[in-house]
C-alpha positions as YAML, in Angstrom:
chain: A
units: angstrom
residues:
- id: 1
  name: MET
  ca: [-29.24, 0.65, -33.36]
- id: 2
  name: LYS
  ca: [-25.79, 1.87, -34.68]
- id: 3
  name: SER
  ca: [-25.64, 4.49, -32.26]
- id: 4
  name: ILE
  ca: [-26.25, 2.73, -29.07]
- id: 5
  name: SER
  ca: [-23.56, 0.38, -30.32]
- id: 6
  name: LEU
  ca: [-21.25, 2.95, -30.72]
- id: 7
  name: PHE
  ca: [-22.36, 3.70, -27.05]
- id: 8
  name: LEU
  ca: [-21.39, 0.65, -25.81]
- id: 9
  name: ILE
  ca: [-18.17, 0.76, -27.89]
- id: 10
  name: GLY
  ca: [-16.96, 3.83, -25.97]
- id: 11
  name: LEU
  ca: [-18.00, 2.41, -22.31]
- id: 12
  name: LEU
  ca: [-16.33, -0.46, -22.83]
- id: 13
  name: LEU
  ca: [-13.14, 1.72, -24.01]
- id: 14
  name: LEU
  ca: [-13.62, 3.57, -20.88]
- id: 15
  name: SER
  ca: [-14.07, 1.00, -18.74]
- id: 16
  name: CYS
  ca: [-10.52, -0.29, -19.88]
- id: 17
  name: ASN
  ca: [-8.45, 1.96, -19.53]
- id: 18
  name: PRO
  ca: [-7.48, 4.34, -16.54]
- id: 19
  name: SER
  ca: [-9.53, 7.84, -17.25]
- id: 20
  name: LYS
  ca: [-8.41, 11.13, -16.31]
- id: 21
  name: LYS
  ca: [-11.10, 11.27, -13.43]
- id: 22
  name: ASP
  ca: [-9.49, 8.12, -11.95]
- id: 23
  name: ASN
  ca: [-8.30, 8.31, -8.31]
- id: 24
  name: ASN
  ca: [-5.82, 5.62, -8.34]
- id: 25
  name: MET
  ca: [-4.72, 5.68, -4.97]
- id: 26
  name: ASN
  ca: [-8.49, 3.92, -4.16]
- id: 27
  name: THR
  ca: [-8.46, 1.23, -5.89]
- id: 28
  name: LYS
  ca: [-6.52, -2.19, -6.39]
- id: 29
  name: ILE
  ca: [-3.83, -0.90, -8.63]
- id: 30
  name: VAL
  ca: [-1.15, -2.85, -10.80]
- id: 31
  name: ILE
  ca: [2.18, -1.27, -10.78]
- id: 32
  name: ALA
  ca: [4.29, -2.03, -14.42]
- id: 33
  name: HIS
  ca: [7.23, -3.38, -12.12]
- id: 34
  name: ARG
  ca: [10.75, -2.23, -14.40]
- id: 35
  name: GLY
  ca: [7.73, -1.99, -17.51]
- id: 36
  name: ALA
  ca: [6.75, -4.80, -18.95]
- id: 37
  name: SER
  ca: [10.26, -6.80, -18.08]
- id: 38
  name: GLY
  ca: [8.67, -10.37, -18.28]
- id: 39
  name: TYR
  ca: [8.50, -9.38, -21.99]
- id: 40
  name: LEU
  ca: [11.45, -6.98, -22.72]
- id: 41
  name: PRO
  ca: [14.71, -6.17, -21.55]
- id: 42
  name: GLU
  ca: [13.45, -4.35, -18.11]
- id: 43
  name: HIS
  ca: [13.76, -0.73, -17.64]
- id: 44
  name: THR
  ca: [13.95, 0.23, -21.46]
- id: 45
  name: MET
  ca: [11.68, 2.54, -23.12]
- id: 46
  name: GLU
  ca: [10.38, -0.08, -24.76]
- id: 47
  name: ALA
  ca: [9.45, -2.06, -22.14]
- id: 48
  name: LYS
  ca: [7.55, 1.16, -20.89]
- id: 49
  name: ALA
  ca: [5.70, 1.70, -24.00]
- id: 50
  name: MET
  ca: [4.80, -1.88, -23.80]
- id: 51
  name: ALA
  ca: [3.70, -1.77, -20.38]
- id: 52
  name: TYR
  ca: [1.94, 1.22, -20.90]
- id: 53
  name: ALA
  ca: [-0.11, -0.25, -23.69]
- id: 54
  name: MET
  ca: [-1.39, -3.25, -20.75]
- id: 55
  name: ASN
  ca: [-3.31, -0.27, -19.45]
- id: 56
  name: PRO
  ca: [-1.38, -0.56, -15.48]
- id: 57
  name: HIS
  ca: [-1.86, 2.27, -13.43]
- id: 58
  name: PHE
  ca: [1.90, 2.87, -12.62]
- id: 59
  name: LEU
  ca: [4.88, 3.04, -14.38]
- id: 60
  name: GLU
  ca: [7.44, 2.44, -11.95]
- id: 61
  name: GLN
  ca: [11.08, 3.51, -12.30]
- id: 62
  name: ASP
  ca: [14.24, 2.93, -10.20]
- id: 63
  name: LEU
  ca: [16.93, 5.74, -9.89]
- id: 64
  name: VAL
  ca: [19.87, 5.81, -9.38]
- id: 65
  name: LEU
  ca: [22.28, 8.90, -10.57]
- id: 66
  name: SER
  ca: [25.27, 9.72, -13.35]
- id: 67
  name: LYS
  ca: [28.32, 11.02, -13.01]
- id: 68
  name: ASP
  ca: [26.92, 13.91, -13.99]
- id: 69
  name: ASN
  ca: [23.87, 14.39, -12.10]
- id: 70
  name: VAL
  ca: [21.49, 12.59, -14.38]
- id: 71
  name: PRO
  ca: [18.27, 10.73, -12.61]
- id: 72
  name: ILE
  ca: [18.97, 7.27, -14.78]
- id: 73
  name: VAL
  ca: [15.86, 4.66, -14.93]
- id: 74
  name: ILE
  ca: [18.43, 1.27, -14.22]
- id: 75
  name: HIS
  ca: [17.77, -0.88, -11.46]
- id: 76
  name: ASP
  ca: [20.54, -0.91, -9.29]
- id: 77
  name: ILE
  ca: [24.00, 1.06, -8.63]
- id: 78
  name: TYR
  ca: [25.84, -2.03, -11.08]
- id: 79
  name: LEU
  ca: [26.14, -1.73, -14.68]
- id: 80
  name: ASP
  ca: [27.44, -4.99, -15.47]
- id: 81
  name: ASP
  ca: [24.25, -6.88, -14.87]
- id: 82
  name: VAL
  ca: [22.03, -5.36, -17.72]
- id: 83
  name: THR
  ca: [24.54, -3.98, -20.24]
- id: 84
  name: ASP
  ca: [27.61, -4.32, -21.99]
- id: 85
  name: VAL
  ca: [29.61, -1.97, -20.28]
- id: 86
  name: ALA
  ca: [32.55, -4.72, -19.30]
- id: 87
  name: THR
  ca: [32.92, -4.66, -23.28]
- id: 88
  name: LYS
  ca: [32.47, -1.10, -23.86]
- id: 89
  name: PHE
  ca: [34.38, 0.61, -20.84]
- id: 90
  name: PRO
  ca: [36.63, -2.50, -19.66]
- id: 91
  name: GLY
  ca: [39.30, -0.25, -17.32]
- id: 92
  name: ARG
  ca: [36.00, 1.73, -15.24]
- id: 93
  name: LYS
  ca: [35.28, -1.40, -13.34]
- id: 94
  name: ARG
  ca: [36.49, -0.97, -9.82]
- id: 95
  name: LYS
  ca: [38.28, -2.54, -6.93]
- id: 96
  name: ASP
  ca: [35.01, -4.57, -6.18]
- id: 97
  name: ASN
  ca: [34.78, -6.00, -10.17]
- id: 98
  name: ARG
  ca: [31.56, -3.85, -10.71]
- id: 99
  name: PHE
  ca: [30.89, -0.99, -13.05]
- id: 100
  name: TYR
  ca: [29.16, 1.42, -11.76]
- id: 101
  name: VAL
  ca: [26.74, 3.99, -12.77]
- id: 102
  name: ILE
  ca: [27.43, 7.07, -10.64]
- id: 103
  name: ASP
  ca: [31.08, 6.70, -12.71]
- id: 104
  name: PHE
  ca: [29.55, 7.47, -15.88]
- id: 105
  name: THR
  ca: [28.16, 10.36, -17.68]
- id: 106
  name: PHE
  ca: [24.87, 10.29, -19.06]
- id: 107
  name: THR
  ca: [26.05, 10.58, -22.92]
- id: 108
  name: GLU
  ca: [28.69, 7.39, -21.91]
- id: 109
  name: LEU
  ca: [25.85, 5.63, -20.08]
- id: 110
  name: GLN
  ca: [23.83, 6.48, -23.76]
- id: 111
  name: MET
  ca: [26.72, 4.66, -25.17]
- id: 112
  name: LEU
  ca: [25.84, 1.35, -23.57]
- id: 113
  name: LYS
  ca: [23.63, -1.75, -24.85]
- id: 114
  name: VAL
  ca: [21.08, -3.19, -22.17]
- id: 115
  name: THR
  ca: [20.43, -6.44, -22.42]
- id: 116
  name: GLU
  ca: [18.09, -9.08, -20.45]
- id: 117
  name: ARG
  ca: [19.24, -9.58, -17.06]
- id: 118
  name: PHE
  ca: [22.10, -11.43, -16.79]
- id: 119
  name: ASN
  ca: [24.60, -12.97, -14.34]
- id: 120
  name: PRO
  ca: [27.95, -10.89, -14.80]
- id: 121
  name: GLU
  ca: [30.68, -13.75, -13.60]
- id: 122
  name: THR
  ca: [28.88, -16.27, -16.10]
- id: 123
  name: GLY
  ca: [26.74, -14.63, -18.37]
- id: 124
  name: GLU
  ca: [24.18, -17.15, -17.96]
- id: 125
  name: GLN
  ca: [20.51, -14.88, -18.43]
- id: 126
  name: PHE
  ca: [18.76, -14.78, -15.15]
- id: 127
  name: TYR
  ca: [15.51, -15.80, -16.42]
- id: 128
  name: PRO
  ca: [16.11, -18.10, -19.53]
- id: 129
  name: ASN
  ca: [12.78, -18.44, -21.15]
- id: 130
  name: ARG
  ca: [12.10, -14.28, -21.72]
- id: 131
  name: TYR
  ca: [13.81, -11.81, -24.35]
- id: 132
  name: PRO
  ca: [17.12, -13.35, -25.47]
- id: 133
  name: LYS
  ca: [20.28, -11.30, -24.14]
- id: 134
  name: GLY
  ca: [21.89, -9.64, -26.48]
- id: 135
  name: LYS
  ca: [19.33, -9.47, -29.12]
- id: 136
  name: GLY
  ca: [17.81, -5.60, -30.10]
- id: 137
  name: ASN
  ca: [19.20, -2.41, -29.79]
- id: 138
  name: PHE
  ca: [17.99, -1.19, -26.30]
- id: 139
  name: ARG
  ca: [19.56, 1.92, -24.46]
- id: 140
  name: LEU
  ca: [19.62, 3.61, -20.98]
- id: 141
  name: HIS
  ca: [17.58, 6.53, -20.51]
- id: 142
  name: SER
  ca: [17.09, 9.39, -17.99]
- id: 143
  name: PHE
  ca: [13.93, 9.74, -15.54]
- id: 144
  name: GLU
  ca: [13.05, 12.79, -16.99]
- id: 145
  name: GLU
  ca: [13.29, 10.96, -20.65]
- id: 146
  name: GLU
  ca: [10.57, 8.70, -19.12]
- id: 147
  name: ILE
  ca: [8.66, 11.07, -17.29]
- id: 148
  name: GLU
  ca: [8.08, 12.70, -21.03]
- id: 149
  name: LEU
  ca: [6.99, 9.85, -22.14]
- id: 150
  name: VAL
  ca: [4.28, 8.87, -20.03]
- id: 151
  name: GLN
  ca: [2.81, 12.48, -20.07]
- id: 152
  name: GLY
  ca: [2.92, 12.35, -23.75]
- id: 153
  name: LEU
  ca: [1.31, 9.24, -23.71]
- id: 154
  name: ASN
  ca: [-1.33, 10.12, -21.47]
- id: 155
  name: LYS
  ca: [-2.00, 13.55, -23.51]
- id: 156
  name: SER
  ca: [-2.28, 11.09, -26.50]
- id: 157
  name: THR
  ca: [-4.50, 8.53, -25.29]
- id: 158
  name: GLY
  ca: [-6.55, 10.17, -22.82]
- id: 159
  name: LYS
  ca: [-5.39, 7.90, -20.32]
- id: 160
  name: ASN
  ca: [-3.64, 8.69, -16.42]
- id: 161
  name: ILE
  ca: [-1.27, 5.79, -16.11]
- id: 162
  name: GLY
  ca: [1.20, 7.32, -12.77]
- id: 163
  name: ILE
  ca: [4.89, 6.94, -12.24]
- id: 164
  name: TYR
  ca: [6.24, 5.29, -9.47]
- id: 165
  name: PRO
  ca: [9.83, 6.10, -8.83]
- id: 166
  name: GLU
  ca: [12.08, 4.04, -6.52]
- id: 167
  name: ILE
  ca: [15.29, 6.28, -4.82]
- id: 168
  name: LYS
  ca: [18.00, 3.53, -5.29]
- id: 169
  name: ASP
  ca: [20.77, 3.21, -2.57]
- id: 170
  name: PRO
  ca: [20.73, 6.76, -1.07]
- id: 171
  name: ALA
  ca: [22.92, 5.90, 1.64]
- id: 172
  name: PHE
  ca: [25.97, 5.18, -1.37]
- id: 173
  name: HIS
  ca: [24.97, 8.27, -3.26]
- id: 174
  name: GLN
  ca: [25.08, 10.53, -0.43]
- id: 175
  name: LYS
  ca: [28.60, 8.90, 0.74]
- id: 176
  name: GLU
  ca: [29.35, 9.45, -3.10]
- id: 177
  name: GLY
  ca: [29.02, 13.09, -2.16]
- id: 178
  name: LYS
  ca: [25.66, 13.06, -4.21]
- id: 179
  name: LYS
  ca: [22.21, 15.16, -3.40]
- id: 180
  name: ILE
  ca: [19.61, 12.28, -5.41]
- id: 181
  name: THR
  ca: [16.24, 12.86, -2.93]
- id: 182
  name: GLU
  ca: [16.98, 16.48, -3.62]
- id: 183
  name: ILE
  ca: [17.74, 16.06, -7.19]
- id: 184
  name: VAL
  ca: [14.75, 13.60, -7.15]
- id: 185
  name: LEU
  ca: [12.11, 15.92, -5.52]
- id: 186
  name: LYS
  ca: [13.17, 18.46, -7.47]
- id: 187
  name: ILE
  ca: [12.41, 16.75, -11.29]
- id: 188
  name: LEU
  ca: [8.93, 15.58, -9.63]
- id: 189
  name: ALA
  ca: [7.98, 19.04, -9.48]
- id: 190
  name: ASP
  ca: [9.43, 20.23, -12.38]
- id: 191
  name: TYR
  ca: [6.70, 18.22, -13.94]
- id: 192
  name: GLY
  ca: [4.46, 18.50, -12.07]
- id: 193
  name: TYR
  ca: [4.13, 15.66, -9.10]
- id: 194
  name: GLN
  ca: [4.36, 17.75, -5.47]
- id: 195
  name: THR
  ca: [0.82, 16.27, -3.59]
- id: 196
  name: LYS
  ca: [-0.83, 12.95, -3.25]
- id: 197
  name: LYS
  ca: [-3.16, 14.35, -5.57]
- id: 198
  name: ASP
  ca: [-0.56, 14.15, -8.62]
- id: 199
  name: ASN
  ca: [-0.72, 10.59, -9.61]
- id: 200
  name: CYS
  ca: [2.95, 9.48, -8.41]
- id: 201
  name: ILE
  ca: [4.08, 7.39, -5.83]
- id: 202
  name: LEU
  ca: [7.07, 7.28, -4.40]
- id: 203
  name: GLN
  ca: [9.26, 4.52, -2.39]
- id: 204
  name: CYS
  ca: [12.50, 3.68, -0.97]
- id: 205
  name: PHE
  ca: [13.31, 0.57, 1.04]
- id: 206
  name: ASP
  ca: [15.67, 2.67, 3.28]
- id: 207
  name: ALA
  ca: [13.06, 4.00, 5.77]
- id: 208
  name: LYS
  ca: [15.75, 7.22, 7.62]
- id: 209
  name: GLU
  ca: [15.69, 8.70, 4.07]
- id: 210
  name: LEU
  ca: [11.67, 7.88, 3.22]
- id: 211
  name: GLU
  ca: [10.91, 10.13, 6.48]
- id: 212
  name: ARG
  ca: [13.43, 12.85, 5.85]
- id: 213
  name: ILE
  ca: [11.39, 13.40, 2.45]
- id: 214
  name: ARG
  ca: [8.40, 13.70, 4.86]
- id: 215
  name: LEU
  ca: [9.54, 15.80, 7.95]
- id: 216
  name: GLU
  ca: [12.47, 17.63, 6.40]
- id: 217
  name: LEU
  ca: [11.87, 18.30, 2.61]
- id: 218
  name: LYS
  ca: [8.39, 18.63, 3.44]
- id: 219
  name: SER
  ca: [6.97, 16.81, 0.61]
- id: 220
  name: ASP
  ca: [3.24, 15.72, 0.50]
- id: 221
  name: LEU
  ca: [3.48, 13.48, -2.08]
- id: 222
  name: PHE
  ca: [2.08, 9.76, -1.44]
- id: 223
  name: LEU
  ca: [5.12, 7.84, 0.30]
- id: 224
  name: VAL
  ca: [5.34, 4.62, 0.08]
- id: 225
  name: GLN
  ca: [7.65, 2.38, 2.79]
- id: 226
  name: LEU
  ca: [9.35, -0.45, 0.96]
- id: 227
  name: MET
  ca: [9.85, -4.07, 2.98]
- id: 228
  name: GLU
  ca: [12.81, -7.21, 2.84]
- id: 229
  name: PHE
  ca: [13.03, -8.07, 6.34]
- id: 230
  name: GLU
  ca: [11.36, -9.68, 8.94]
- id: 231
  name: GLU
  ca: [11.81, -7.21, 11.27]
- id: 232
  name: GLU
  ca: [10.05, -4.62, 9.33]
- id: 233
  name: THR
  ca: [6.55, -5.61, 9.99]
- id: 234
  name: LYS
  ca: [6.78, -5.04, 13.59]
- id: 235
  name: GLN
  ca: [7.55, -1.11, 12.44]
- id: 236
  name: LEU
  ca: [4.26, -0.59, 10.62]
- id: 237
  name: GLU
  ca: [2.74, 1.93, 13.78]
- id: 238
  name: HIS
  ca: [6.34, 3.96, 12.86]
- id: 239
  name: PHE
  ca: [6.40, 3.71, 9.06]
- id: 240
  name: ALA
  ca: [2.33, 5.08, 9.44]
- id: 241
  name: THR
  ca: [3.70, 8.67, 11.17]
- id: 242
  name: TYR
  ca: [5.19, 9.54, 7.65]
- id: 243
  name: ALA
  ca: [4.63, 7.08, 5.16]
- id: 244
  name: ASP
  ca: [0.96, 6.23, 3.11]
- id: 245
  name: GLY
  ca: [1.29, 2.12, 2.32]
- id: 246
  name: ILE
  ca: [4.29, 0.35, 2.32]
- id: 247
  name: GLY
  ca: [5.62, -2.15, -0.66]
- id: 248
  name: PRO
  ca: [6.25, -5.96, 1.27]
- id: 249
  name: TRP
  ca: [7.68, -8.72, -0.05]
- id: 250
  name: TYR
  ca: [4.84, -10.59, -0.87]
- id: 251
  name: LYS
  ca: [5.83, -13.81, 1.53]
- id: 252
  name: GLN
  ca: [6.08, -11.44, 4.26]
- id: 253
  name: VAL
  ca: [1.95, -11.67, 3.39]
- id: 254
  name: LEU
  ca: [1.71, -15.55, 3.82]
- id: 255
  name: GLU
  ca: [2.07, -17.69, 6.62]
- id: 256
  name: LYS
  ca: [1.58, -21.39, 5.54]
- id: 257
  name: LYS
  ca: [-0.77, -23.50, 3.53]
- id: 258
  name: VAL
  ca: [-3.15, -26.04, 5.12]
- id: 259
  name: GLY
  ca: [-5.03, -27.91, 3.81]
- id: 260
  name: GLY
  ca: [-4.97, -26.29, 0.44]
- id: 261
  name: LYS
  ca: [-5.84, -23.76, 1.24]
- id: 262
  name: TRP
  ca: [-3.46, -20.47, 2.00]
- id: 263
  name: LEU
  ca: [-3.38, -18.87, 5.76]
- id: 264
  name: PHE
  ca: [-2.05, -15.41, 6.08]
- id: 265
  name: THR
  ca: [0.28, -13.19, 8.76]
- id: 266
  name: THR
  ca: [-1.19, -10.07, 10.14]
- id: 267
  name: LEU
  ca: [0.77, -7.50, 7.96]
- id: 268
  name: VAL
  ca: [-2.25, -6.67, 5.25]
- id: 269
  name: SER
  ca: [-5.08, -6.37, 8.82]
- id: 270
  name: ASP
  ca: [-2.58, -4.62, 10.54]
- id: 271
  name: ALA
  ca: [-1.48, -2.09, 7.87]
- id: 272
  name: HIS
  ca: [-4.37, -1.14, 6.94]
- id: 273
  name: LYS
  ca: [-5.74, -0.54, 10.59]
- id: 274
  name: LEU
  ca: [-3.21, 2.19, 10.43]
- id: 275
  name: GLY
  ca: [-4.27, 4.00, 7.16]
- id: 276
  name: LEU
  ca: [-1.59, 2.01, 5.26]
- id: 277
  name: LYS
  ca: [-1.99, 1.01, 1.91]
- id: 278
  name: VAL
  ca: [-0.29, -2.88, 0.50]
- id: 279
  name: HIS
  ca: [1.26, -3.25, -2.72]
- id: 280
  name: PRO
  ca: [3.39, -5.98, -2.11]
- id: 281
  name: TYR
  ca: [6.55, -6.76, -4.47]
- id: 282
  name: THR
  ca: [6.79, -9.33, -7.55]
- id: 283
  name: PHE
  ca: [4.10, -11.07, -9.30]
- id: 284
  name: ARG
  ca: [5.56, -13.54, -11.81]
- id: 285
  name: ALA
  ca: [4.38, -15.23, -13.63]
- id: 286
  name: ASP
  ca: [7.38, -16.98, -14.57]
- id: 287
  name: SER
  ca: [8.72, -17.44, -11.10]
- id: 288
  name: LEU
  ca: [6.03, -18.55, -8.53]
- id: 289
  name: ASP
  ca: [7.52, -21.04, -6.21]
- id: 290
  name: GLU
  ca: [4.87, -21.42, -3.53]
- id: 291
  name: PHE
  ca: [2.10, -21.76, -6.16]
- id: 292
  name: THR
  ca: [1.06, -24.26, -8.55]
- id: 293
  name: THR
  ca: [-0.55, -21.61, -11.21]
- id: 294
  name: PHE
  ca: [0.03, -17.54, -11.86]
- id: 295
  name: ASP
  ca: [-3.96, -17.67, -11.04]
- id: 296
  name: GLU
  ca: [-3.26, -19.09, -7.67]
- id: 297
  name: MET
  ca: [-0.96, -16.43, -6.87]
- id: 298
  name: MET
  ca: [-2.85, -13.70, -7.87]
- id: 299
  name: GLU
  ca: [-6.33, -14.90, -6.20]
- id: 300
  name: THR
  ca: [-4.82, -15.76, -3.20]
- id: 301
  name: LEU
  ca: [-2.79, -12.42, -2.36]
- id: 302
  name: LEU
  ca: [-5.45, -9.98, -4.26]
- id: 303
  name: MET
  ca: [-8.23, -11.23, -2.86]
- id: 304
  name: GLU
  ca: [-7.78, -13.72, -0.21]
- id: 305
  name: ALA
  ca: [-4.69, -11.97, 1.59]
- id: 306
  name: GLY
  ca: [-6.69, -8.60, 0.61]
- id: 307
  name: VAL
  ca: [-3.92, -6.54, -0.50]
- id: 308
  name: ASP
  ca: [-3.97, -3.17, -2.17]
- id: 309
  name: GLY
  ca: [-2.31, -3.68, -5.49]
- id: 310
  name: ALA
  ca: [0.75, -5.12, -6.73]
- id: 311
  name: PHE
  ca: [4.45, -4.93, -8.29]
- id: 312
  name: THR
  ca: [4.48, -6.89, -11.24]
- id: 313
  name: ASP
  ca: [6.63, -8.02, -14.65]
- id: 314
  name: PHE
  ca: [3.48, -8.84, -16.53]
- id: 315
  name: SER
  ca: [0.90, -6.25, -16.26]
- id: 316
  name: ASP
  ca: [-1.06, -7.54, -18.78]
- id: 317
  name: LEU
  ca: [-1.89, -11.25, -16.59]
- id: 318
  name: VAL
  ca: [-2.50, -8.71, -13.75]
- id: 319
  name: VAL
  ca: [-5.10, -6.19, -14.89]
- id: 320
  name: ASN
  ca: [-7.15, -9.00, -17.09]
- id: 321
  name: PHE
  ca: [-7.39, -11.00, -13.96]
- id: 322
  name: LEU
  ca: [-8.63, -7.91, -11.90]
- id: 323
  name: LYS
  ca: [-10.66, -7.15, -15.09]
- id: 324
  name: GLU
  ca: [-12.36, -10.08, -14.75]
- id: 325
  name: LYS
  ca: [-13.00, -10.01, -10.64]
...
């Protein structure tokens, strides 16, 4: 009886954790959006460690270059809405009154304290019920440091959680004389991410740059074209010539609600016909808009609309929802 109990416990553990044999590309996936950002300041190592423990399929990394060409994990090219840069380096803002990651060395960036996202003009916290602004001792980190965290945890836990990096504003970097794409691709290759089998999905909003990654730079990674605007929903056939999936704003999947039931656009079905996976953003339990509850949002998009995965600030809730389904 004891051996049977241990066997069942083992099966339970295997079912809860993405194992090394899982192929994350062929299942409904959960992407930890900026880490466990519903609970801790976004893109901090603490948020990534917490998200990892929630067993998503991927952790997301937004990437911006430092002055000395180190890819930094941060959501924007700006620093002043998630750090104390205005206090530490008040004279380093540009003419637009913004502080840019690219104007600071990696050593300088590590001196900054990261906090919950806020409006730099008013100081008001963006999500008032999340981790208190200004509390804790969170810091910025490099892409390489985060890869080593994920790979180290995969080694020690036996899981196979992937990475889902985004190249932020490549046109801005190019204008500043920075080759962010080439730098990121080299780091990915150095850490063993080169093909679609390597549990890495590379994303970008810039369609020209993502196409260049496939055709000119000859990358064989799984590529996802991020989408924001309505006109982009009409470009799926072109996206399918170089990308493996799309990452639309979730509102692009919804059409309207009739008699308490959601009707959907043809975006998901059109993408699937072209062989594209669909990973919409962003599922937030504390920002529901059209939905009454987070369960309604998950049921509507993940089950009824049939998307292939979701970017979420609350990985634990989505993982548990999919487990129950």
